[in-house]
N, C-alpha and C positions, 0 to 999 in steps of 0.2 A: 392469302390476303395479308398476313403478318409480314411476309417477305417484302411485299410492295411497300408496306409502311416503313420498314427499315431503310429501304432504298430511297424512299422519298424524304426521309428525315433530313433537315438542313445540315450540311456538313459543318458549318460553323458551330452549331449547338453541340454536335458530336464531339468536336475538339475541346469544347468547353467543359463537358462533363463526361468524357470518355471513361469507360470502366478501367480500373486498375487490375493487375494480375493478382490471383489468389482470392482469398476470402475477405469480404468487407465486414468489419465489426463496428457497430455503432451502439454506444451506451445511451439509452433513452428510456427513462422511466423504468429502469431495472430490466430492460429487454435487450437482447443482442440480436441484431438482424444479420443473418448469415446467408449470403447470396453467392451463387456461382457466377462466373462471367456471363454465361448465357442468360441467366435470370436478371442480371443487371441490365443487359441489353433489352430484355423484354420490358422491364419497368421504364426504361428510358423511352422506348417506342410508345408506350401508352401515355407517358407524360407529355410527349410532343405532338400527339394526334391533333389537338386543337389548333396547332400552328399550320397544319397542312391546308392547301387550297381545296375548295369544294366542301362537301358535307363534313362537318366537324367530327361526327361519330358514326362511321359506316355501320349500318344495321347488320350486315352479314357477320361481323366479328362476334364471337361468343364471349361477351364481357364477364359473365359470372365466373366461368372457369379460369379466365385470365386473372381476375381479381384474386381468386383463391390461390393461384400459384404464388402471387406476391405475398400472401399471408402465411402460408404453411411453413416458411423457413424461420419463423420467429421463435426464439428460445428465451426463457427467463434465465437470470443469473443463477438461480438455484438449480436449474437443469444442468447448467455448465459445471457448477460446483460439484454436483453429484456425479456427472459423467466424466468430466475432465478437470479435476481439482487444481492441477498445476496451471492450466490455462486460466482458470478462474482467478487464481492469485496473481498471475501476470496481468490480467485486466485491472485488478485492484492497484497494482504497482504503477501501471501505465496511467491510471487516472490520477494517482497521487502526484506523479512527476509532471503531469500536464496542468494540474490545477493549483498545487500548493507551492507558494513561494515562502511562506512563513507561517508561524502558528504560536499560540499559547496553549498550555495544557497542564493539568495536574498529573503527576507521574508517581505511581507507587511501585516499589520494587522490593523484592527480597531475594537474596542470592547466597549461595554456598561458596565461600572463599577459602581456599586451602583446607578444604574438608570441614569447615565450620559454617553452620547456617547462621548468617548475621541477622540482626533485628531488621524489621521492616522499616523502610524509609519512605517518607512522603515529601515530594519535591514539587515546587512550582517552576515551570520551565518556559522561558521565552526562546524561540528558535527561528533562525533565518537561514535560508538555503544559500544565498549568494550575497556577499562572501559568507561561507559557513560560519555561523555565529550562535553560541549557546550560552545562555545565562541561567544558572540554577540557583534556587533559593529554597533551602531545606525548611520544611514546616514541622517535620517530626523525624526522629531517628538520626539526627546529625551526629557524625563521629568526629573526624578531624577538622572539618570545615563546615561553615554554615552557609556560605555563598561561594560560587565559583563562576568563572567566565572564560570562554575561549572564542577568539576571532581568528579565522584562518588568515595567515600572512602577517599577523601582528605579534609582537613580543617574541620574535624568533620562533613562531609557531608553538609557543608554550602557553599554558593556561595560567590564569590568576586565581588565587583563592584567598578568602577571608577566613582565618583560623577560627575555630569554634571556642576561642578563649578571648575574653575581653582584653583590649588594649594591644594585642599583638598585631603587627603590621601585615598588610597584604603581601602575599608571597607568590612567586612564580613556581610552576611545576611542569614536568615533562608529562605529556598526555599518555605516553606509554612507559613511564618510569615505574620503578619499584613501588614508590609510595601510592601511585594511582592504582596499580594492580593489586595492592594489598587491601584496597577498600571497594573495588568494583571489578566486575568481569570485563567491562568495556570502558574505554576512556571517554572523557567528556566530548571529544570530537566525533564520537559514534553514538551520541544520544539524539534521538529524534524518532518520530513516528515511522518514517520511511526506512530507517536503517535495519530494523529487525526483519521486515519483510524482504528486503534485499538479501540479507544474510540467509534467511530461510530458503529463498528461491535458488540462490547459488548452490547450496547444499543439495537441494532437490534435483537440480539439473545434473549435478555430478552423479547422484544416485540413479537418475534415469539412464544416463549413459552406461552405468555399470549394471543396469537392469535389477537394481536392488530396492527401488523406491516402493514403499508401502504407505499410501496416503489415501484417506477416506473422508468423505463428508458425513457429518453426523447430525445435520439439520439446523434449524433456527432455535436458538436458546436465548433466554433473558439473562443477561450477565449483571449480577448485583454489583460487582466491583467497578463498573463504569456507569452507575446510575440506572440500573435495570433497563438498559437499552437492548433491543433485539439484535442478535449477532449470528452470523454464519459461523458454525463450529467445524473445524477440520482437524483431524488427528493423524499424525505421522508416527507409526510404530509397527514393527521394530525397526531399528537402524541396523543395517547389515554391512559392516560391523558397527557397534556403538561408536559415537564420535568422541572427541576430546571431552574430558571430565565425565565420561561414561554416559553421555546423552543417548537414551534409547527411545524417548517419547517426546514429541512436540505437539502441543495443542495450540492452535491458532484461532483467534476470534476476530472476525471482520464485521465492523458495524454495518448493519443492513442499509442504513440511509446514506452514509458517507463513503462506504467501501474502504474506510481506513482500518488498518490493523490496530485494534484497541486493546488487545491482550494476547499474551503468549505465556505458556507454562512448559518448563522443561523438567523431565524426570529421568532417573536412571533405570536400569533393568529391574530393580527391586521397588520401583515406583516412589523412591525417595525424591523429594523436591531438590532440584538443582538451582532453579531460578524461576521467578515469575515477574511479569511486567504488565502494568495496566495503565491505560491513558484515558483520562476523563476530562470533562469540562473543556472540551477542545474549541478553540476559537481560531478559525482559519483566516490567513492573510490580514492580520490586524495592522493598524497604524502604530508604530513604535515611537516612543519618545526618542529624541535625538541622542540622549545619553544612555539608552538601554544597553547598548553593547560596548560600553566604555568602563574604565576603572571606577568612574563616579557611581556606577550602579552597585558597586560592592560596598 
């Protein structure tokens, strides 16, 4: 009976929603629907039955078993995080790239630079993906500058900075220059919620190829640093071998609701802190003032 249904299905509708090769992934209410090609065909056939001539729902077809086939391939995101953590992080990055064009957020970081653990910094950030634009305004822990700005393609791809000394003029700086590296592990052009997850996944993919990746899911936790929001916690350790700066442990926090990476903590083999980053009060795709990414904002 099911074969006849498939044969009778209108060809035009098949061309319109024909199944793609591989596994289909749909993020909907924190569920991933994973269907094989044959199962997609089955769902398609069931969906088009009312369009067939004659009786709309043939009695001989076993509807309950067919419905159960369509339901049993549903996984929660937590299932995927537990069983396939790299794939879970890829889903989170894909969602970020698909939905986020800009954002505002509070950013707290503490880093070890040249062997010395610097004071914690609290920064309010305005961020835009295209053209890549970053405006940073220090609220606490400012060192050499109190505000900085970078817009890709402008100022010879240099950043602008307002010195943390009254009356000194705005200055240009190299994003990868010695001055920038003396105060931060990453340049202003690498500041953003998506950059950290991209870096982490690049390293994980390399470790996967080398068969040295050790990554586990440790459950949902309430993260005080981001306003007591529930987060998926994943830990990578050990690194075989440790990476630059002696990194041997990475803890990643993914916001349960938004799937954004809102926290990361790096430690060495002795569990000493190398760096930690937390993102809170996130506003996605805001409307910016026309001067937000100009020198006037400094």
